[in-house]
C-alpha positions in Angstrom: -10.3 2.9 -68.0 -10.2 -0.1 -70.2 -7.2 -1.7 -68.3 -8.8 -1.7 -64.8 -9.4 -5.2 -63.5 -11.9 -5.1 -60.7 -11.3 -8.8 -59.8 -7.5 -8.1 -59.5 -8.2 -5.1 -57.3 -10.7 -7.1 -55.1 -8.0 -9.8 -54.8 -5.3 -7.3 -53.8 -7.6 -5.6 -51.3 -8.5 -8.9 -49.7 -4.8 -9.9 -49.5 -3.9 -6.4 -48.0 -6.7 -6.8 -45.4 -5.4 -10.3 -44.6 -1.9 -9.0 -44.1 -3.2 -6.1 -41.8 -5.2 -8.6 -39.8 -2.1 -10.8 -39.4 0.0 -8.0 -38.4 -2.5 -6.7 -35.9 -2.8 -10.2 -34.4 1.0 -10.4 -34.1 1.1 -6.9 -32.6 -1.6 -7.8 -30.0 0.3 -11.0 -29.2 3.4 -9.1 -28.6 1.7 -6.5 -26.5 0.1 -9.2 -24.3 3.4 -11.0 -24.0 5.2 -7.8 -22.9 2.5 -7.0 -20.4 2.9 -10.4 -18.9 6.7 -10.0 -18.6 6.2 -6.4 -17.2 3.7 -7.8 -14.6 6.1 -10.5 -13.6 9.0 -7.9 -13.4 6.8 -5.6 -11.1 6.0 -8.5 -8.8 9.6 -9.6 -8.5 10.6 -6.0 -7.7 7.8 -5.7 -5.1 9.1 -9.0 -3.6 12.7 -7.7 -3.5 11.5 -4.4 -2.0 9.7 -6.4 0.7 12.7 -8.5 1.5 14.9 -5.3 1.7 12.5 -4.0 4.2 12.6 -7.1 6.2 16.4 -7.1 6.1 16.4 -3.5 7.2 14.3 -4.4 10.2 16.6 -7.3 11.1 19.6 -5.1 11.0 17.8 -2.6 13.2 16.9 -5.4 15.7 20.5 -6.7 15.6 21.9 -3.3 16.2 19.6 -2.8 19.2 20.4 -6.1 20.7 24.1 -5.5 20.3 23.9 -1.9 21.8 21.7 -3.1 24.7 24.1 -6.0 25.3 27.4 -4.1 25.1 26.6 -0.5 25.8 29.3 1.0 28.0 31.8 -1.5 26.5 31.5 -1.0 22.9 34.4 -1.1 20.5 36.0 2.4 20.4 34.9 2.7 16.7 31.3 3.0 17.9 32.1 5.4 20.7 30.6 8.5 18.8 27.4 6.8 17.9 27.0 5.3 21.5 27.4 8.9 22.8 24.8 10.2 20.2 22.5 7.4 21.4 22.7 8.3 25.0 22.3 12.0 24.2 19.1 11.2 22.2 17.8 9.1 25.1 18.5 11.9 27.5 16.7 14.3 25.4 13.7 12.1 25.0 13.5 11.6 28.8 13.7 15.4 29.2 11.1 16.1 26.7 8.9 13.4 28.3 9.2 15.1 31.7 8.4 18.4 30.1 5.3 17.0 28.6 4.3 15.6 32.0 4.9 19.1 33.5 2.8 20.6 30.8 -0.1 18.3 31.4 0.0 19.1 35.2 0.0 22.8 34.4 -2.9 22.5 32.1 -4.9 20.3 34.5 -4.2 23.0 37.3 -5.6 25.6 34.8 -8.6 23.3 34.2 -7.7 22.9 30.5 -8.1 19.5 29.1 -5.3 19.1 26.5 -6.0 15.4 26.0 -9.1 16.2 23.7 -6.7 15.9 20.8 -5.6 12.5 19.4 -3.7 10.5 22.0 0.0 10.9 21.4 2.0 8.5 23.4 5.4 9.6 24.2 7.9 7.2 25.8 11.4 6.2 25.2 10.8 2.9 23.5 8.5 4.3 20.8 10.6 7.3 20.3 13.6 5.0 19.7 11.6 3.2 17.2 10.6 6.2 15.3 14.1 7.7 15.2 15.4 4.3 14.0 12.8 4.1 11.3 13.7 7.7 10.1 17.5 6.9 10.0 17.5 3.3 9.0 16.6 3.5 5.3 19.5 5.7 4.4 21.9 3.5 6.4 20.3 0.4 4.8 21.0 1.8 1.3 24.4 3.1 2.1 25.9 0.5 4.5 23.8 -2.7 4.3 23.5 -3.5 0.7 25.1 -6.8 1.2 23.0 -8.6 -1.2 25.4 -7.9 -4.1 22.8 -6.6 -6.3 22.2 -2.9 -7.5 19.3 -1.0 -6.6 16.7 -0.7 -9.5 15.7 2.8 -10.1 
């Protein structure tokens, strides 16, 4: 082992360690930079989702206002939907009447069925619930007027 130069080995080891430290610092910087961009991207996507929700609610409100103002004289293109809305309102009123009858029967039998969490049933709330269930699909299919594709 006459040809081994310990000082040369030490110099190469220090150089390699320096290169590793430089690469590690560079990787750490890139990771931090990417994390910052990903956080900004997530915030923007959340903001977009919030605005889409707001837009969906505005479309719903516009539809309700239009329906309430023009029901009975809607464009023939909307006749089927108007009929379906009226049928749903009738079903809700019927079920609400059944609920009141059930409460009266239970009261006559001295059974308190109001011990459970209070469930309010009235036409206005039921309309809202039905609209909330249907609107996201309609919003995605019919109201993507913002010109942008959905991010998935």
